[in-house]
MARTOR-145033 format. One record per residue (C-alpha): residue in one letter; x, y, z. Coordinates in steps of 0.2 Angstrom, whole numbers, padded with zeros to 4 digits. Each point is the difference from the previous one (the first is absolute). Layout:
NODE   aa      c1      c2      c3
NODE    A       X       Y       Z
...
***
This chain:
NODE   aa      c1      c2      c3
NODE    M   -0674    0359    0368
NODE    D    0011    0013   -0011
NODE    G    0008    0014    0008
NODE    T   -0006   -0003    0018
NODE    D    0017   -0002    0007
NODE    S    0000    0019    0002
NODE    L   -0017    0002    0008
NODE    T   -0002    0008    0016
NODE    V   -0017   -0001    0008
NODE    G   -0005    0012    0012
NODE    V   -0014   -0004    0013
NODE    L   -0009    0013    0009
NODE    G   -0015   -0004    0012
NODE    S   -0005   -0001    0018
NODE    Y    0016   -0010    0005
NODE    G    0010    0001    0016
NODE    G   -0015    0003    0011
NODE    R   -0002   -0017    0007
NODE    N   -0017   -0003   -0007
NODE    V   -0001   -0018   -0004
NODE    G   -0013    0002   -0015
NODE    D    0012    0013   -0009
NODE    E    0015   -0011    0003
NODE    A   -0009   -0014   -0007
NODE    I   -0003    0010   -0015
NODE    L    0019    0003   -0002
NODE    T    0005   -0016    0002
NODE    A   -0013   -0008   -0013
NODE    L    0006    0016   -0012
NODE    L    0018   -0005    0001
NODE    D   -0003   -0019   -0001
NODE    R   -0011    0002   -0015
NODE    L    0011    0011   -0009
NODE    R    0015   -0012    0003
NODE    D   -0010   -0015   -0005
NODE    G   -0003    0008   -0017
NODE    R    0018    0000   -0003
NODE    L    0002    0018    0001
NODE    D    0020    0002    0002
NODE    A   -0001    0018    0010
NODE    R    0006    0009    0016
NODE    F   -0013    0006    0010
NODE    V   -0001    0016    0010
NODE    V   -0012    0000    0014
NODE    F   -0005    0017    0006
NODE    S   -0004   -0004    0020
NODE    R   -0005    0008    0016
NODE    D    0012   -0011    0008
NODE    P    0014   -0005   -0011
NODE    R    0008   -0009    0013
NODE    H   -0016   -0011    0003
NODE    T   -0002   -0003   -0019
NODE    R    0018   -0004   -0002
NODE    S   -0001   -0013    0014
NODE    V   -0015   -0008   -0008
NODE    H    0005    0002   -0018
NODE    P    0019    0000    0000
NODE    D    0003   -0002   -0019
NODE    V   -0008    0017   -0003
NODE    E    0006    0017    0001
NODE    A   -0011    0010    0014
NODE    V    0000    0019    0001
NODE    A   -0008    0012    0011
NODE    W   -0012    0013   -0009
NODE    E   -0010    0008    0014
NODE    G    0008    0015    0007
NODE    V    0014    0000   -0013
NODE    C    0002    0015   -0011
NODE    R   -0005   -0001   -0019
NODE    E    0018    0000   -0006
NODE    D    0005   -0014    0010
NODE    V   -0015   -0010   -0006
NODE    S    0002    0005   -0018
NODE    E    0017   -0007    0000
NODE    H   -0008   -0018    0004
NODE    L   -0014    0003   -0013
NODE    R    0011    0005   -0014
NODE    R    0008   -0017    0000
NODE    L   -0017   -0009   -0003
NODE    S   -0007   -0009   -0014
NODE    V   -0017    0001    0005
NODE    L   -0008    0005    0017
NODE    V   -0014   -0012    0005
NODE    L   -0012    0010    0012
NODE    G   -0009   -0014    0011
NODE    G   -0002   -0005    0018
NODE    G   -0018   -0001    0004
NODE    G   -0013    0014    0003
NODE    I    0012    0016   -0002
NODE    L   -0011    0010   -0010
NODE    Y   -0011    0008    0013
NODE    D   -0002    0019    0007
NODE    T    0015    0009    0005
NODE    E    0011   -0016   -0004
NODE    A   -0001   -0002   -0018
NODE    R    0009    0017   -0003
NODE    R    0015   -0008    0010
NODE    Y    0002   -0015   -0012
NODE    L   -0007    0010   -0017
NODE    R    0013    0015    0004
NODE    M    0016   -0013    0000
NODE    A   -0009   -0009   -0016
NODE    R   -0001    0015   -0009
NODE    T    0019    0005    0005
NODE    A    0004   -0017   -0008
NODE    Q   -0010    0004   -0015
NODE    N    0008    0018   -0002
NODE    L    0017   -0009    0001
NODE    G   -0006   -0012   -0017
NODE    V   -0004   -0015    0013
NODE    P   -0016   -0008   -0006
NODE    V   -0013   -0005    0015
NODE    F   -0010   -0016    0000
NODE    T   -0015    0000    0014
NODE    Y    0001   -0018    0006
NODE    A   -0017   -0006    0006
NODE    V   -0002    0014    0013
NODE    G   -0015    0005    0010
NODE    A   -0007    0017    0001
NODE    G   -0014    0009    0012
NODE    P   -0006    0010    0008
NODE    L    0006    0013   -0013
NODE    T   -0010    0016    0000
NODE    D    0013    0013    0004
NODE    E    0002    0011   -0016
NODE    T    0019    0001    0002
NODE    D    0002   -0019    0000
NODE    C   -0013   -0002   -0013
NODE    A    0011    0012   -0011
NODE    W    0015   -0010    0004
NODE    V   -0008   -0016   -0006
NODE    R   -0006    0008   -0017
NODE    T    0016    0007   -0004
NODE    V    0012   -0014    0003
NODE    L   -0011   -0016   -0001
NODE    S   -0005    0008   -0017
NODE    D    0020   -0002   -0005
NODE    A    0002   -0017    0006
NODE    I    0004   -0014   -0012
NODE    E   -0014   -0010    0011
NODE    V   -0012    0001    0012
NODE    T   -0006   -0015    0008
NODE    V   -0011   -0001    0016
NODE    R   -0003   -0014    0012
NODE    D   -0019    0002    0000
NODE    E   -0015    0008   -0008
NODE    E   -0002    0011    0015
NODE    S    0016    0008   -0004
NODE    K   -0002    0001   -0018
NODE    L   -0017    0011    0003
NODE    V    0009    0011    0014
NODE    L    0015    0005   -0013
NODE    E   -0015    0003   -0014
NODE    E   -0010    0010    0011
NODE    A    0017    0010    0003
NODE    G    0000    0005   -0017
NODE    L    0012   -0014   -0007
NODE    T   -0006   -0003   -0019
NODE    R    0013   -0012   -0006
NODE    P   -0004   -0019    0001
NODE    I    0003   -0008    0016
NODE    S    0003   -0019    0002
NODE    V   -0007   -0010    0013
NODE    T    0010   -0015    0007
NODE    A    0001   -0005    0018
NODE    D    0010    0002    0016
NODE    P    0018   -0007   -0004
NODE    A    0000   -0009    0018
NODE    L   -0012   -0012   -0008
NODE    L    0016   -0008   -0009
NODE    L    0007   -0005    0018
NODE    E    0001   -0019    0003
NODE    P   -0004   -0008    0018
NODE    G    0014   -0008    0008
NODE    D    0001   -0013    0014
NODE    R    0006    0010    0015
NODE    G   -0015    0006    0008
NODE    T   -0002   -0014    0013
NODE    A    0017    0004    0006
NODE    L   -0004    0018    0001
NODE    L   -0016   -0003    0009
NODE    R    0008   -0010    0013
NODE    A    0015    0013    0002
NODE    E   -0017    0012    0005
NODE    A   -0006   -0013    0012
NODE    V   -0016   -0003   -0009
NODE    P   -0008   -0015    0007
NODE    R    0002   -0016   -0012
NODE    G   -0014   -0012   -0005
NODE    M   -0013    0014    0000
NODE    R   -0011    0008   -0014
NODE    L    0008    0016   -0003
NODE    A   -0011    0016   -0006
NODE    G    0011    0014   -0006
NODE    M   -0004    0019    0003
NODE    S    0007    0016   -0007
NODE    V   -0003    0017    0006
NODE    R    0008    0017   -0004
NODE    E    0000    0017    0007
NODE    P   -0010    0015   -0006
NODE    G    0009    0013   -0011
NODE    R    0001    0008   -0017
NODE    A   -0005   -0016   -0008
NODE    A   -0014   -0004    0012
NODE    E   -0005    0018    0009
NODE    H   -0018   -0006    0002
NODE    L    0004   -0014    0011
NODE    D   -0006    0003    0018
NODE    E    0012   -0009    0010
NODE    E   -0009   -0005    0015
NODE    G   -0015   -0005   -0010
NODE    Y    0009   -0012   -0012
NODE    H    0011   -0008    0014
NODE    Q   -0016   -0004    0009
NODE    L   -0007   -0007   -0015
NODE    L    0015   -0011   -0005
NODE    A    0001   -0005    0018
NODE    N   -0018   -0007   -0002
NODE    V    0006   -0009   -0016
NODE    G    0015   -0008    0009
NODE    D   -0012   -0006    0015
NODE    F   -0011   -0008   -0013
NODE    L    0014   -0007   -0010
NODE    V    0005   -0009    0017
NODE    H   -0017   -0005    0005
NODE    R   -0006   -0006   -0019
NODE    L    0017   -0008   -0006
NODE    D    0006   -0005    0017
NODE    A    0015    0011   -0008
NODE    H    0016    0007    0008
NODE    V    0001    0017   -0008
NODE    V    0016    0007   -0008
NODE    F    0002    0018   -0002
NODE    V    0012    0003   -0015
NODE    S    0008    0016   -0002
NODE    M    0005    0008   -0017
NODE    E    0008    0017    0008
NODE    R    0007    0001    0018
NODE    G   -0012    0012    0005
NODE    D   -0013   -0015   -0003
NODE    I    0004   -0008    0016
NODE    R   -0007    0014    0011
NODE    H   -0017    0000   -0009
NODE    A    0001   -0021    0002
NODE    H    0003    0002    0019
NODE    S   -0014    0013    0002
NODE    V   -0012   -0012   -0009
NODE    V    0006   -0014    0011
NODE    S   -0003    0010    0015
NODE    R   -0019    0002   -0005
NODE    M   -0002   -0018   -0002
NODE    A   -0008   -0013    0012
NODE    Q    0011   -0013   -0006
NODE    A    0017    0008    0000
NODE    D    0009   -0014    0007
NODE    R   -0005   -0010   -0017
NODE    C    0011    0014   -0010
NODE    T    0018    0002   -0006
NODE    V    0007    0017   -0007
NODE    L    0014   -0003   -0011
NODE    H    0016    0010    0004
NODE    G    0013   -0006   -0010
NODE    D    0008    0012   -0013
NODE    H   -0005   -0010   -0015
NODE    G    0002    0002   -0018
NODE    P   -0012   -0003   -0014
NODE    Q    0005   -0018   -0004
NODE    E   -0001   -0004    0019
NODE    V   -0017    0008    0003
NODE    L   -0007   -0009   -0016
NODE    D    0006   -0017    0007
NODE    I   -0008    0004    0017
NODE    V   -0017    0004   -0009
NODE    T    0002   -0016   -0008
NODE    E   -0002   -0010    0016
NODE    L   -0016    0009    0004
NODE    D   -0018   -0007   -0002
NODE    L   -0010    0016   -0003
NODE    A    0006    0019   -0001
NODE    V   -0010    0015    0004
NODE    G    0008    0016   -0004
NODE    M    0003    0018   -0004
NODE    R    0017    0001   -0008
NODE    L    0000   -0003   -0019
NODE    H    0016   -0011   -0001
NODE    F   -0006   -0010    0016
NODE    L   -0015   -0004   -0012
NODE    V    0011   -0004   -0015
NODE    F    0010   -0011    0010
NODE    A   -0015   -0009    0005
NODE    A   -0005   -0003   -0018
NODE    L    0017   -0006   -0005
NODE    A   -0001   -0012    0016
NODE    G   -0018   -0007   -0007
NODE    I   -0008    0002    0018
NODE    P   -0018    0010    0001
NODE    L    0000    0017    0001
NODE    L   -0011    0015    0006
NODE    P    0007    0017   -0003
NODE    L   -0004    0015    0010
NODE    P   -0001    0014   -0013
NODE    Y    0006    0017    0007
NODE    A    0005    0007   -0018
NODE    G   -0004   -0003   -0017
NODE    K    0016   -0011   -0004
NODE    V   -0007   -0013    0014
NODE    F   -0018    0001   -0008
NODE    D    0007   -0002   -0017
NODE    F    0011   -0015    0005
NODE    A   -0016   -0008    0009
NODE    Q   -0010    0000   -0016
NODE    R    0014   -0006   -0011
NODE    I    0003   -0014    0012
NODE    G   -0018   -0004    0002
NODE    A   -0001    0003    0018
NODE    P   -0014    0009    0009
NODE    A    0003    0019   -0003
NODE    L   -0006    0007    0016
NODE    R   -0001    0020   -0003
NODE    G    0009    0006    0017
NODE    V    0007   -0004    0017
NODE    V   -0012    0007    0013
NODE    R   -0008   -0006    0015
NODE    E   -0017   -0001   -0007
NODE    T    0005   -0013   -0012
NODE    A    0004   -0012    0014
NODE    G   -0015   -0011   -0003
NODE    L    0002   -0001   -0019
NODE    L    0019   -0003    0002
NODE    L   -0003   -0015    0013
NODE    A   -0012   -0007   -0012
NODE    E    0012    0001   -0015
NODE    V    0014   -0009    0011
NODE    D   -0012   -0014    0004
NODE    R   -0005   -0001   -0017
NODE    L    0018    0000   -0006
NODE    W    0004   -0014    0010
NODE    D   -0016   -0012   -0005
NODE    E    0005    0003   -0016
NODE    R    0019    0001    0001
NODE    H    0004   -0015   -0014
NODE    T   -0011    0008   -0012
NODE    R    0007    0018    0002
NODE    A    0018   -0005    0001
NODE    A   -0002   -0010   -0017
NODE    E   -0008    0016   -0009
NODE    A    0014    0012    0009
NODE    A    0014   -0013   -0007
NODE    A   -0007    0002   -0018
NODE    R   -0002    0019    0002
NODE    T    0018    0002    0008
NODE    A    0008   -0011   -0016
NODE    S   -0008    0012   -0012
NODE    M    0007    0014    0010
NODE    R    0016   -0007    0000
NODE    I    0001    0001   -0018
NODE    R   -0006    0018    0000
NODE    A    0014    0004    0012
NODE    A    0013   -0009   -0012
NODE    R   -0006    0012   -0013
NODE    T    0008    0016    0007
NODE    A    0018   -0007    0000
NODE    E   -0005   -0006   -0018
NODE    L   -0003    0017   -0006
NODE    L    0015    0008    0007
NODE    L    0011   -0014   -0007
NODE    A   -0008    0003   -0017
NODE    H    0006    0019    0001
NODE    L    0017   -0006    0003
NODE    A    0001   -0014   -0010
NODE    D    0007    0007   -0017
NODE    D    0015    0011    0005
NODE    G   -0002    0002    0019
NODE    T   -0008    0017   -0002
NODE    P   -0018    0005   -0004
NODE    A   -0004    0009   -0015
NODE    P    0005    0018    0002
NODE    D   -0016    0008   -0006
NODE    A   -0008   -0008    0016
NODE    V    0008    0014    0010
NODE    H   -0006    0017    0002
NODE    R   -0018   -0002   -0008
NODE    G   -0006    0013    0013
NODE    T    0003    0017    0006
NODE    P    0009    0007    0015
NODE    V   -0008   -0001    0017
NODE    P   -0009    0018    0003
NODE    A    0010    0012    0011
NODE    S   -0015    0001    0012
NODE    T    0000   -0019    0003
NODE    A    0019   -0004    0000
NODE    G    0001    0001    0020
***
């Protein structure tokens, strides 16, 4: 690849926050670009540079939150391209933070490539204005699902948007799962059913904590009785552990459960999920890992991204996680187990197709950098400045 020896690629996303899904995206993104023979230095803008450097010692990790614009600009102006990725980062009140930094890069003449991002909910006009202005000037806009494309279009973005797939789909399962489960004292020789819960928050404000905890407790008890299984709660963020314990406290069969407490990275969590016999969960990347592991899975959609993934993987697309759906949910779990072989085969075929689409994101970026290491100059600054009234 001519001219790429001087490339410096910046990566901006929700990194360093100890979310396994976001860290999986970063790992897959870096691996894919290296596999594409991209000879480049990587600068990762992280919430916790020390953590990012410990996991990726071959990248330069720098802080950007709470850092003045002049200091951030010193890092940005060194870049050949800024890759804006890292999961669902374009949503109300948060989108403007990422896009403000991307706009600073554009103003310094650094092109921005939007890498399989997730979007929504996005209704605040300030955030929508940032989306329209900054992404209109990006050299490429790729999103991970149809839901995100629709969100950006409804925010007023009129340029072409490519739908690829979540970068984490490109990770490969390993063989350390058995040892990791043993270290967590998970019983051996038993059928294992994995569950994933999450906290209410800005991305899931409608969740009634007490209601959905009781619902999932019912599911856990059903898994014990129907499958004679041991239930393993897999946390994708440290805060998930508290919610898992709350679910277990409501179960009649609490002695047949283990809440994993280890500080596991994405590869370790994927290896653990590979050892499960069935997965029921809320966290998107827990479900992505279940699809990669080839096990039957039942998504519990709390947001559009999970519902979209359920549809794309061919899994039952339940509309919400509420107490009133208990009967329907238990019936779906029962059906999933009865049809597990057929479901797993169908999901495997769909996962293979999604992996091809996920690889397409890196191919598009590499194509932009292939000729001389920098995108065409007319790809930058096609739009107008962010209006003063929306610049905050």
